[in-house]
Residue, then its C-alpha position, 0 to 999 in steps of 0.5 A: m102215680v105222679a109224673m115225674a119230668i124226665q128229659p128224653v134222652a137220645a139212643q146212641e150205640p154204647e160207648v165203653k169207657p177205658d177207665f172201666l176196663l184198665v182197673p187191676l182185675i178183681y174176681e167176684t162170682q162165675q158168670s153164666n152167658s146171658a143168653d142162657t139166663i132166664a129173665p124174672p117175670p115184670l112186677q105186676l099187680s093184681g088186675s093192673e099193666p104191668l109197672t113202667l116208667s112214664t117216660h123214655s127209658e132209653w138213657l137207661d137201657s144204654t146205661l145197662n147195655e154199657q155196664q153189661h158190656v164191660g162186665q162180659t169184656r172183663y169176665r172174658m179177660m179173666m177166663t183167658n187170662p186167669a194170671l192178671v186176676r190180681y185181687n179176689a173180692n172174698s180176701l179184699p179188706e173193708p173199705p174205710k169208713q168216712y171221717l167223723i168231725t165233731v165240734a169242740p166248743s170248750q177248745g174252739m177247734l174242729v176234732v177230727t177222727p180216724p177210721d179204724v181200718a183193718q188193713t190187710a197186707e197183700t200176699v206176694l206169690d213167688e211164682g217160681p218153682l217151690k224148690i224141696h231142700n232133702w238135706l239139712h246143713t249146719v256148721n260150727a267152727a271156733l277159735h279159742f285161746t289163752q295167752a300168757y307173758i311174764s317178764n324174767n324178772w317177776y318176783q313169783g316166776g313162771e312161764n310164758n304160754l300160748n293156749i290155741l284150740a281150734y274146733f270144727k262141726w259139720e252136721c247133714n241131716l235128712n230132712q223129716n219134713v220131706h221123708p219122715n219116715w226116714l232118719f239119717n243123720n251124720t256128724l263130723q267134727y275135730k278138735l285140736g288144742i296146742t299149747t307153748a312148751s316153754g319149759d320143755s327142753l326137747h319140744s317146742y309145743l305139745i298137743n293137748e286136745d287132738n280128736f277126729l270123730f264121725t258117726s252116722q246113723l241111718g233109720y226107718k221109723a217103726r213107730k211114733h218116735w222109735y226107729y230101726s236104725a245102723m250105726l256108724m263111728f270112727k275115732t282117731q287123733f292125726l298128730n304125733n303127741y308126746k308128753r312134757n320133757s319126754p321122747v316117748m311118743s303117747a299118741a299117733f295117726l290111727s294109734p288109737g283108732e276105733l270103729t264101731l258098727g251096730l244094729g238096733m234101734t233109735y229113739e229121737i224127739k225134739d220140741k217144736d220151738g228147736n230148744r231141746s233135742f234128745t236122740l237115745a240109739i240102742a245097739p244090741l249088735s256091735y261089732n268094735l275094732k280097735i286100732c295101734r298103726d305104729i306099734d314100734n313107738l307105742n305099746p298097743v297094751n294102752f289102747g286096749i289092744d294084745p302085745g304085739h298086735h296092731t287090732k283087736h275085733g270084739f262084739g257086743s252092745n252099744i249105747e250111744a245118747k245126746l242131749t241138745w238143750k237151750l237154756h238160754p238165748n246165750i247158752t246151750w249144754t250139749s253132752r253124749l254119753y257112749a258105752f261099749t261092752d263085749y261083756r269081758y270090759v266097759q269102755s265109756d265116755w261122758e262128754n259135756t259143753f256149755d257154750f256161752s255166747i258173749t256176742r255173735y261172734l265171741s263165746t266162752q266154753i267149758y269142755t269136760h270128758l269123763r271116761y271109763d276104760k277097763s280095758h287100759p291099765w290099771d293107774a292107782d290114783w284114777r283107777y280105770w277112770q280119766f278125766k279132761e276139763i277145758l276152759s276156754f275163750g275166743l271166735t266162734y262161726r255158726f252157720s246152718t244152710l240148706 
């Protein structure tokens, strides 16, 4: 054995350096008390004495004692104050490699190649309590209009007009991520359309759209996408409506009004991206109430109510289907099909809305409403069918909140 000349170091008490203790705490592994640790036997060759250094080892013992003291102090701090441990050794990024410097004789320069180190973003955990949102709210509001001004001497003639269409829709639905077995959807919407009537000698404006609708659906999961459900629908209008150049009222508040209650099954499905959703509610057992509050100025027969009566009751079945499909990031199609029958007559509504978003706050809408009502008086041109179409452009505001 070749003896190495090592200068002996006098034995000193272990000195704890502050820089070892002030670095961020990093959890590496579970440690045990050194007193409980079984020391390994010294390395020994057959027939020889145990291998030892041929010089004084006080400096090595001092260094080992210092490292052990620092490690025990830091580990004790981790156990008593785990919130101070910012990192885990298993999730730390790999240390960066050394830069590679090469010579490029043709260019007369040194080329430094940077290391390829994958950086892992530090995840900052919210220390506050996790808030669970049981209800999901969505609000859509729109104000659309068209306007035309025509001078008195315009060679083709015509009338000045201003059309305004206001729309509000609020959806409040139970969060199914929190309550997966329950279905509770509520929708309240109101649409009001007003047009100036410059050619009307009796009215300064006319109402071409006045529709208030509230729907509610409560269900409990039966299997997969099916729910045992109960539904409620109520609709009416708020303002008095007249035909052009006529003093005869055509509609008023709760004239007509309609209330429907039903029990049955509901099928609901949504895609993962949220671009398409479909709901089908079938209620074999339904109750329908038609209302005409003002029978002095209105004919209840126009609303399927017997002459001289304010209300009419009926039992039957109803079905409602709703589809929302985002055909393009800027184009959304919304469709609603509703039908009720008491097995003597059929009443149905099919509404379609195509929303074209120009910017975040500007949009164009095409709205169509096809209605079939066999309880309504027969018309020579349309028979029992009715139709409405509205094309509008204007401001739109949408937001969702929890």
